[in-house]
C-alpha positions, 0 to 999 in steps of 0.5 A: 156110660159110667161117669165114675170111670172118667171123673177125678174128685179132689178136695182141699186138705186140712193144710189147704193143700189139694188132696186127691181122692181117687182116679179111675180110667180116662179123666174128662170130668173133675169135681172139687170137693170144698165141703167144710172149707171156709169162705176165706180159703174159697176166695183165695182159690176161686179165680184159679177154679174159673181158669180151670173150668174154662180149660176143661170146657174147651176139652168137652169135659165137666168141672163141678164144685161141691160147696155149701155156699155159692161164690161165683155165678160162672161156676157150677156149684152144688151142695153134695157130691151126689149132685155133682155126679148127677150133674156130670152124668146129665152133661155127658148125656147132652154131649152124646145127644149132640153127636 
C-alpha cells in the first residue's frame, strides 16, 4: 500500500494559518508539519490537535505531528517528515494484520 495516496500533509504558514501541502487519493491519514513553529504557537493549538487526533483514531486513520519538541504525551510527535510517513506505514500494516 502506498501511504502517500492516503495521506494529507499540512503545515502552519508564516501568518499562523494552515497551509495545505498536498492531497492525493482517499485521505485517511494526516501529518501536521510544525517544523519551525514556536512553542507559543504550538501551545495555542495543541488542544485542537488532541481533539483532531481522537476523531481520526475513530475512523481508523493516523495523525502524526512533525515537531522538534514534544508538547503532549497523548499525541504522536516525530522529528522529521520521513519518520511521520514511516509511522503511518507501520500503523497501516498493523491495521491490515488485524483484519
